[in-house]
C-alpha positions in Angstrom: 0.3 65.8 78.3 1.9 69.1 76.9 1.0 70.4 73.4 4.5 69.4 72.1 4.1 65.9 73.2 0.6 65.7 71.8 1.9 67.0 68.4 4.6 64.3 68.4 2.2 61.6 69.3 -0.3 62.5 66.6 2.5 62.7 64.0 3.8 59.2 64.9 0.2 57.9 64.7 -0.3 59.4 61.3 2.9 58.1 60.0 2.0 54.6 61.4 -1.4 54.7 59.6 0.3 55.8 56.3 2.8 53.0 56.6 0.1 50.4 57.2 -1.9 51.7 54.2 1.2 51.7 52.0 2.0 48.2 52.9 -1.6 47.0 52.2 -1.4 48.7 48.8 1.9 47.0 48.0 0.5 43.6 48.9 -2.4 44.3 46.6 -0.1 45.4 43.8 2.2 42.4 44.3 -0.9 40.1 44.2 -2.2 41.8 41.0 1.3 41.5 39.4 1.6 37.9 40.4 -1.8 37.1 38.9 -0.9 39.0 35.8 2.3 37.1 35.3 0.5 33.9 35.8 -2.1 34.7 33.2 0.8 35.7 30.8 2.5 32.4 31.3 -0.8 30.5 30.8 -1.4 32.4 27.5 2.1 31.6 26.4 1.8 27.9 27.3 -1.6 27.5 25.4 -0.2 29.3 22.4 2.8 27.0 22.2 0.6 23.9 22.6 -1.7 25.1 19.8 1.3 25.9 17.5 2.8 22.5 18.3 -0.5 20.7 17.5 -0.7 22.5 14.2 2.8 21.6 13.3 2.1 17.9 14.1 -1.0 17.9 11.9 0.8 19.5 9.0 3.7 17.2 9.2 1.4 14.2 9.5 -0.6 15.3 6.5 2.6 15.9 4.6 3.8 12.4 5.3 0.5 10.9 4.4 -0.1 12.5 1.1 3.3 13.6 -0.1 3.3 16.0 -3.0 -0.1 15.1 -4.1 -1.9 17.5 -1.8 1.1 19.5 -0.5 3.3 19.7 -3.6 6.8 20.9 -2.8 6.8 19.9 0.9 9.5 17.6 2.1 8.1 14.1 2.0 9.0 10.5 1.5 6.9 10.5 -1.6 8.6 13.2 -3.6 8.9 12.4 -7.3 11.9 10.3 -8.2 12.3 12.3 -11.4 13.5 15.2 -9.3 16.1 13.3 -7.4 19.6 12.1 -8.4 19.9 8.4 -8.8 22.0 7.9 -5.6 19.2 9.5 -3.6 16.5 7.5 -5.2 17.2 4.2 -3.4 14.2 3.1 -1.6 12.8 6.6 -1.3 9.3 5.0 -1.3 10.0 3.9 2.3 8.1 6.3 4.6 10.1 8.5 6.9 9.4 8.8 10.6 6.8 11.3 11.3 5.2 12.8 14.5 2.3 10.6 15.7 -1.1 12.1 15.1 -3.4 12.6 18.0 -5.8 9.9 18.9 -9.3 10.2 17.5 -11.9 10.0 20.3 -15.2 8.4 19.5 -18.0 6.2 21.0 -16.9 2.6 20.3 -19.8 0.6 18.7 -18.1 -2.7 19.1 -15.1 -4.8 17.9 -14.4 -6.0 14.3 -12.2 -9.0 13.6 -11.2 -9.9 10.1 -9.6 -12.9 8.4 -8.0 -11.9 5.1 -7.8 -14.4 2.2 -5.6 -14.8 -0.7 -2.0 -13.8 -1.5 0.0 -10.8 0.0 -1.4 -8.2 -2.4 -4.9 -9.3 -2.2 -4.7 -9.1 1.6 -3.0 -5.8 1.5 -5.9 -4.2 -0.4 -8.3 -6.0 1.9 -6.6 -4.5 5.0 -7.0 -1.0 3.5 -10.7 -1.7 3.0 -11.3 -3.1 6.5 -9.5 -0.1 8.2 -11.7 2.2 6.2 -14.9 0.3 7.0 -14.0 0.2 10.7 -13.4 3.9 10.7 -16.8 4.8 9.3 -18.7 2.3 11.6 -16.9 3.8 14.6 -15.8 0.4 15.8 -12.4 -0.9 17.1 -10.5 -3.0 14.6 -8.5 -6.0 15.8 -5.2 -6.5 13.9 -6.2 -8.6 10.8 -5.5 -12.3 10.7 -3.6 -13.4 7.5 -4.5 -16.3 5.3 -2.7 -19.5 6.3 -4.9 -22.0 4.5 -4.6 -21.0 0.9 -2.5 -22.7 -1.8 0.7 -20.9 -0.6 0.3 -22.4 3.0 2.2 -19.5 4.5 2.2 -19.5 8.4 3.2 -15.8 8.6 1.4 -13.6 11.1 0.7 -9.9 10.5 3.7 -8.9 12.6 6.0 -11.1 10.5 5.3 -9.1 7.3 4.1 -5.7 8.5 5.2 -3.2 11.0 2.3 -3.7 13.4 3.1 -0.8 15.8 3.4 1.7 12.9 0.1 0.3 11.6 -1.6 1.0 14.8 -0.1 4.4 15.7 -0.1 6.0 12.3 -3.8 5.6 11.9 -4.9 6.3 15.4 -6.4 9.6 14.4 -8.9 7.7 12.3 -9.6 4.4 14.1 -8.7 2.5 17.2 -6.7 -0.7 16.4 -5.8 -3.3 19.0 -3.5 -6.3 18.7 -6.1 -8.4 20.4 -9.5 -8.2 22.0 -9.9 -7.1 25.7 -9.6 -10.3 28.0 -13.5 -10.6 28.6 -14.3 -10.5 25.0 -11.4 -12.6 24.0 -12.7 -15.4 26.3 -16.2 -15.1 24.6 -14.6 -15.6 21.2 -12.6 -18.6 22.5 -15.9 -20.1 23.6 -17.4 -19.4 20.2 -19.8 -16.8 21.4 -19.6 -14.3 18.5 -21.0 -13.7 15.1 -19.1 -14.6 11.9 -20.0 -13.9 8.3 -18.7 -13.0 4.8 -19.7 -9.5 3.7 -21.1 -9.0 0.2 -18.5 -8.2 -2.5 -18.2 -4.8 -4.1 -20.5 -3.1 -1.4 -20.8 0.5 -0.8 -20.7 2.3 2.6 -24.5 2.2 3.1 -24.3 -1.6 3.2 -21.9 -1.5 6.1 -23.8 1.2 7.9 -27.2 -0.3 7.5 -26.5 -4.0 7.7 -23.1 -4.7 9.3 -23.1 -2.0 12.0 -26.3 -3.3 13.6 -24.7 -6.7 13.8 -21.7 -5.3 15.6 -23.9 -3.4 18.1 -25.9 -6.6 18.7 -23.1 -9.1 19.2 -20.3 -6.7 20.4 -17.8 -8.7 18.3 -18.2 -9.4 14.6 -15.9 -11.6 12.6 -15.7 -11.0 8.8 -14.2 -14.2 7.3 -13.8 -12.9 3.8 -12.2 -9.6 2.9 -11.2 -9.6 -0.8 -13.0 -6.9 -2.9 -15.6 -6.3 -0.2 -15.7 -2.5 -1.0 -16.8 -1.0 -4.3 -14.3 0.6 -6.7 -16.5 3.6 -7.4 -19.4 5.7 -6.2 -17.8 6.2 -2.7 -17.3 9.5 -1.0 -13.9 11.0 -1.7 -12.9 11.0 2.0 -13.5 7.2 2.0 -11.3 6.7 -1.2 -8.6 9.0 0.4 -8.6 7.0 3.6 -8.0 3.7 1.6 -5.0 5.5 0.0 -3.7 6.7 3.3 -3.7 3.2 4.8 -2.1 1.7 1.7 0.6 4.3 1.1 1.3 5.3 4.8 -0.3 3.0 7.3 1.0 -0.2 5.8 4.7 -0.7 6.1 6.7 -3.9 5.9 8.9 -5.0 8.9 12.3 -3.3 9.3 14.0 -6.6 8.4 12.2 -6.9 5.1 12.6 -3.3 4.2 16.4 -3.4 5.0 16.8 -6.4 2.7 14.8 -4.5 0.0 17.2 -1.6 0.3 20.3 -3.9 0.0 18.9 -5.5 -3.2 18.0 -2.1 -4.8 21.6 -0.9 -3.9 23.1 -3.9 -5.6 21.0 -3.3 -8.7 21.6 0.4 -8.8 25.4 0.0 -8.7 25.1 -1.6 -12.2 22.7 1.0 -13.6 19.0 1.1 -14.3 16.9 -2.0 -13.9 13.6 -3.3 -15.1 11.4 -5.5 -12.8 9.6 -8.2 -14.7 6.6 -9.8 -12.9 6.8 -13.0 -14.8 3.7 -14.8 -13.5 4.6 -18.2 -14.8 4.6 -20.3 -11.7 3.1 -23.8 -11.5 0.0 -22.7 -9.4 -0.8 -19.8 -11.7 -0.8 -22.2 -14.8 -2.8 -24.9 -13.0 -5.4 -22.4 -11.8 -5.8 -20.7 -15.1 -5.6 -23.8 -17.2 -3.0 -22.1 -19.4 -0.5 -24.6 -20.8 0.7 -23.0 -24.1 4.3 -24.1 -24.7 4.1 -26.9 -22.3 4.8 -30.6 -23.2 2.3 -33.4 -22.6 3.7 -34.4 -19.2 3.5 -30.7 -18.0 -0.1 -30.4 -19.2 -1.1 -33.6 -17.3 0.7 -32.3 -14.2 -1.0 -28.9 -14.3 -4.4 -30.7 -14.8 -3.9 -33.0 -11.8 -3.0 -30.0 -9.6 -6.1 -28.1 -10.7 -8.3 -31.0 -9.7 -6.5 -31.4 -6.4 -7.8 -28.0 -5.1 -11.6 -28.0 -4.7 -11.8 -24.2 -4.2 -10.4 -23.8 -7.8 -13.9 -24.2 -9.3 -13.1 -24.2 -13.0 -11.8 -27.6 -14.0 -12.3 -28.1 -17.7 -10.4 -25.4 -19.6 -9.6 -24.9 -23.3 -6.0 -23.5 -22.9 -5.7 -22.2 -26.5 -9.1 -20.5 -26.4 -8.3 -18.8 -23.1 -4.9 -17.7 -24.5 -6.5 -16.1 -27.6 -8.9 -14.1 -25.3 -5.8 -12.7 -23.5 -6.7 -14.5 -20.3 -3.3 -16.4 -19.9 0.0 -15.0 -18.6 2.6 -14.5 -21.2 5.1 -17.3 -21.7 8.8 -16.5 -21.3 9.1 -16.8 -25.0 6.3 -14.4 -25.7 7.7 -12.1 -23.0 11.2 -11.9 -24.6 9.6 -11.1 -28.0 7.5 -8.4 -26.5 10.3 -6.7 -24.6 12.5 -6.7 -27.7 9.7 -5.2 -29.8 9.2 -2.4 -27.2 12.9 -1.5 -27.6 14.1 -2.6 -24.2 18.0 -2.6 -24.2 19.2 -6.2 -24.3 21.9 -5.3 -21.7 19.6 -3.9 -19.1 19.3 -5.7 -15.8 15.9 -7.6 -15.5 14.9 -8.5 -12.0 12.3 -11.3 -12.0 9.8 -10.7 -9.3 8.1 -14.0 -9.1 8.2 -17.5 -7.5 9.8 -20.5 -9.1 9.3 -20.3 -12.9 7.6 -23.5 -14.2 10.0 -25.4 -16.4 13.0 -23.7 -14.7 16.0 -22.8 -16.8 14.7 -24.6 -19.8 11.8 -22.2 -20.1 13.8 -19.2 -19.1 16.3 -19.8 -21.8 14.3 -18.0 -24.4 14.3 -14.9 -22.2 18.0 -15.1 -21.1 19.2 -15.7 -24.6 17.8 -12.2 -25.6 18.4 -10.5 -22.2 21.5 -12.0 -20.5 21.4 -9.9 -17.4 18.4 -11.6 -15.8 18.6 -11.8 -12.0 16.6 -12.9 -9.0 16.8 -12.2 -5.3 18.2 -15.7 -4.9 21.1 -14.8 -7.2 21.8 -11.3 -5.7 21.7 -12.4 -2.0 23.2 -15.2 0.0 20.9 -18.0 1.1 21.5 -16.9 4.7 20.0 -13.5 3.9 16.8 -15.0 2.8 16.7 -17.7 5.5 14.1 -15.8 7.6 11.6 -15.8 4.8 12.3 -19.3 3.3 9.0 -21.2 2.8 7.1 -17.9 3.6 5.8 -16.8 0.2 4.2 -13.7 1.5 7.4 -12.4 2.9 9.2 -13.2 -0.3 6.4 -11.3 -2.2 6.9 -8.4 0.2 10.6 -8.2 -0.9 9.6 -8.3 -4.5 6.9 -5.6 -3.9 9.6 -3.2 -2.6 12.0 -3.7 -5.4 9.1 -3.4 -8.0 8.4 0.1 -6.5 11.9 1.2 -7.1 12.5 -0.1 -10.6 12.9 2.2 -13.6 10.3 0.2 -15.4 7.8 -2.3 -14.1 6.4 -4.9 -16.5 3.8 -7.5 -15.4 3.0 -10.4 -17.8 -0.3 -11.1 -16.1 -2.8 -8.5 -14.6 -3.1 -10.2 -11.1 -3.3 -8.6 -7.7 0.4 -7.7 -7.4 0.5 -6.1 -10.9 -2.6 -4.0 -10.0 -1.5 -2.9 -6.6 2.2 -2.1 -7.5 0.9 -0.2 -10.6 -1.4 2.0 -8.3 1.5 2.5 -5.9 3.9 3.5 -8.7 1.3 6.0 -9.9 1.2 7.5 -6.4 5.0 7.8 -6.4 4.9 10.1 -9.5 3.4 8.0 -12.3 6.5 5.9 -12.6 6.6 3.9 -15.8 4.6 0.7 -15.8 4.0 -0.9 -19.1 0.5 -2.4 -19.1 0.7 -5.2 -21.6 -2.5 -6.1 -23.6 -2.1 -9.9 -23.8 -5.0 -10.4 -26.2 -3.4 -8.0 -28.8 0.0 -9.4 -28.2 -0.6 -13.1 -28.6 -2.5 -12.7 -31.8 0.2 -10.5 -33.2 2.9 -12.9 -32.0 1.1 -15.7 -33.9 1.0 -13.6 -37.0 4.8 -13.0 -36.6 5.6 -16.7 -36.1 3.4 -17.5 -39.2 5.5 -15.0 -41.3 2.4 -12.8 -41.9 4.2 -9.7 -40.5 7.9 -8.7 -40.6 9.8 -7.8 -37.5 9.7 -4.1 -38.3 6.0 -4.2 -38.6 5.6 -6.3 -35.5 7.8 -3.9 -33.4 6.0 -0.8 -34.7 2.6 -2.2 -33.9 3.6 -3.3 -30.4 5.1 0.2 -29.6 2.2 2.1 -31.1 -0.4 0.0 -29.2 1.3 0.5 -25.8 2.3 4.1 -26.2 -0.6 5.2 -24.0 -0.2 2.3 -21.5 2.7 3.5 -19.5 1.1 4.0 -16.1 0.4 7.7 -16.7 -2.5 9.8 -15.4 -6.0 8.7 -16.4 -9.4 8.1 -14.9 -10.6 4.6 -14.1 -13.0 2.9 -16.4 -16.3 2.6 -14.7 -18.8 -0.1 -15.7 -22.0 0.1 -13.7 -23.1 -3.2 -12.2 -20.0 -5.0 -13.6 -17.2 -4.3 -10.9 -15.1 -7.2 -12.1 -14.8 -5.8 -15.5 -14.1 -2.2 -14.6 -10.8 -0.7 -13.5 -9.6 -1.8 -10.0 -9.5 1.1 -7.4 -6.0 0.1 -6.2 -4.5 0.0 -9.7 -5.5 3.6 -10.3 -6.6 5.5 -7.2 -6.9 8.8 -9.0 -8.9 10.5 -6.2 -5.6 10.5 -4.3 -3.4 11.8 -7.2 -2.5 15.2 -8.2 -3.0 14.7 -12.0 -0.1 15.7 -14.2 -0.7 17.3 -17.6 -2.0 14.7 -20.1 1.0 14.7 -22.3 3.3 13.3 -19.7 6.7 12.9 -21.4 8.2 11.0 -18.6 6.1 8.0 -19.6 6.9 7.8 -23.4 8.2 4.8 -25.1 11.2 6.9 -26.3 12.7 6.6 -22.9 12.6 2.9 -22.5 15.8 1.3 -21.2 
């Protein structure tokens, strides 16, 4: 081969080697670029997921606690004082929020509970049972409602409460199931499970040390009593706040009940402000308490027969007048009319009666309607067809009254029972809405003096206003009485651990603004 040919051959070979090297480098670069892009996309994806998770948590927290912990954030619990009246209708109904992530924990067993009592006694019990289940790390089965008490209401949980919201809104705290897994369900049907009533007013150590070992041992534990089974005080703040979260966010009535509540509030609002009077003057209340002041002889005998007919009402022989003087009886319609007038309530205001059938009917209500002619009830504001779904279902009727009570301009209970307490606490959470806490012992003794001519109307009215000036549902701490839980303030009436306390001189709750 000549020199020229050799030169051309070597040049081609060199070019070929350079081309192969260049292609190899390009592939390497492409591979590095591809990997770099993939890493960049992964970083972006992870960042977006983290930001989304933070947003979900913040929105969930805002919906749970409203302005108490995140004041100024948009929330279903914004103070009604800051809203125009048209926008205040049923603002206490929670808005839809993003679901919190599920809490993952080792399940220690299953807790079944059977609630006892009326609607609001069961409501508080449900809050306690969720909290107890959370701190024992067990799975809670949707609570069974009381169907055997005086009211004989056959309603299931799903008939009164939004069960799906109840389960999903609390899933970052505790696992809740509608029913036991099939294998355990068969065991329960065969009676192979442990049942017991927990001790009343217990602290969390009782449930950790005595109840949790039973759950672990039997896998399924049934608590057959739930009323006041958790202490009012001396509990960790996080426990108290979880009770609040369940009560104010986790528990929601069914869409049908809430829609009917909105309709009633709209009807009332179209005619101006309204006062809800929880006139606890039904036959069962009078028979149970033994209070018969103002009743005729036939009514007294009827109430006594009813009291003896129910064996679980343990107190049988009752001195009605002595009990009344101690402030242990609900106010009568006559006493209520006098008290509202003395407080300066406008006689033309709408008064919605949140109660069952008043004992004595129109005859006993006449004393109230003569002074306040605009007295209404759900039965007078709605067609009978609207209430047909909850007819003979006292708890569903009570749920409707509960919603309307939350929305009223003033709430006045004539007896400090479970509804009065739970509504009072809820109204505090909604911005310390005006709730007049009547002192019945003070009132009945003063009323007797007025009827006897010992005090004039001016003196009577002045004393009533002065005594109740600081009993308007404003900020205060609970009264704590060690070892006497029945005598101290009830947690659900004033859950102050969950409230952002306003300044002590809260002008929004003064008597000068009564309607």
